[in-house]
C-alpha positions in Angstrom: -0.1 -0.4 -0.1 1.2 3.4 -1.0 2.1 5.9 1.7 0.5 9.3 1.5 3.3 11.3 0.7 3.9 8.3 -2.5 -0.4 9.2 -3.6 0.4 13.0 -3.3 3.7 12.5 -6.1 1.4 10.1 -8.0 -1.5 12.3 -8.2 1.3 15.4 -9.3 2.4 13.3 -11.8 -1.1 12.7 -12.8 -2.0 15.7 -13.2 0.6 16.8 -14.7 0.0 14.6 -17.5 -3.1 15.8 -18.0 -2.2 19.1 -18.0 -0.1 18.3 -21.2 -3.0 16.9 -23.2 -4.7 19.7 -24.5 -7.9 18.0 -26.6 -8.1 19.9 -30.1 -11.1 17.4 -31.2 -14.2 15.5 -29.7 -12.4 12.8 -29.7 -9.3 14.0 -27.7 -12.1 15.5 -25.2 -13.4 11.8 -25.5 -9.9 10.6 -24.7 -9.1 13.0 -21.8 -12.2 12.5 -20.0 -10.9 8.4 -19.7 -7.8 9.5 -18.0 -9.8 11.6 -15.7 -12.4 8.8 -14.5 -8.9 6.6 -14.1 -7.5 9.5 -11.7 -11.1 9.8 -9.8 -11.2 6.6 -9.9 -7.7 6.2 -8.1 -8.7 9.2 -5.6 -11.7 7.9 -3.9 -10.4 4.3 -4.0 -9.7 2.8 -0.2 -7.3 5.2 1.3 -7.7 7.4 -1.4 -6.8 11.3 -1.2 -10.4 12.8 -2.3 -11.7 14.1 1.0 -8.7 16.0 1.1 -8.3 17.4 -2.8 -9.4 21.2 -3.6 -12.3 21.2 -5.4 -10.9 22.7 -8.1 -9.5 19.5 -9.1 -12.8 18.0 -9.2 -14.1 20.8 -11.9 -11.1 20.4 -13.8 -11.4 16.7 -14.2 -15.2 17.4 -14.9 -14.9 20.1 -17.3 -12.8 19.2 -20.5 -15.4 20.4 -22.7 -15.5 23.6 -21.3 -12.2 24.1 -21.7 -12.4 22.9 -25.4 -15.1 25.8 -26.2 -14.0 28.6 -24.0 -10.3 29.7 -24.0 -10.3 31.6 -21.3 -11.9 29.3 -18.5 -9.2 26.9 -20.1 -6.1 29.3 -19.2 -7.8 29.9 -15.8 -8.3 26.0 -14.5 -5.0 25.9 -16.6 -3.2 27.8 -14.2 -5.1 26.2 -11.0 -3.7 22.9 -11.9 -0.2 23.7 -12.2 -0.4 26.0 -8.8 -1.9 22.7 -7.7 0.6 20.2 -9.4 3.6 22.8 -8.0 2.5 22.2 -4.2 1.8 18.5 -4.5 5.4 18.5 -5.4 6.5 19.8 -2.4 3.7 17.0 -0.2 1.3 19.9 0.2 -2.7 19.9 -0.6 -3.9 22.9 -0.5 -7.5 24.3 -0.3 -9.4 26.0 -3.1 -8.9 29.1 -0.6 -5.5 28.8 -1.2 -5.0 28.6 -4.8 -7.8 31.2 -5.5 -5.6 33.3 -3.1 -2.2 32.5 -5.1 -3.9 33.1 -8.5 -5.1 36.4 -7.0 -1.0 37.9 -6.5 0.2 39.5 -8.7 
């Protein structure tokens, strides 16, 4: 069984990989969702991190179709997830408020 630290690092790696995928077609979006659902399943599995992760992550995993249509929304969510990955790589799981505060800083 993975330690909490290992689970956080695995989440950072999985999320980083999802961020690198930029769907260009509806089929790409569908393929992206397959990977997102796999990550969701890992998060909610026994001893998963689901209670700890910010809700912004759940929105990101559910909103690929919106990002596909709305570039500004895509940029916002990408920025949020980039910050989340940085925190996760340090072994931290930030709250939604912390992520929003970091985004608001100049």
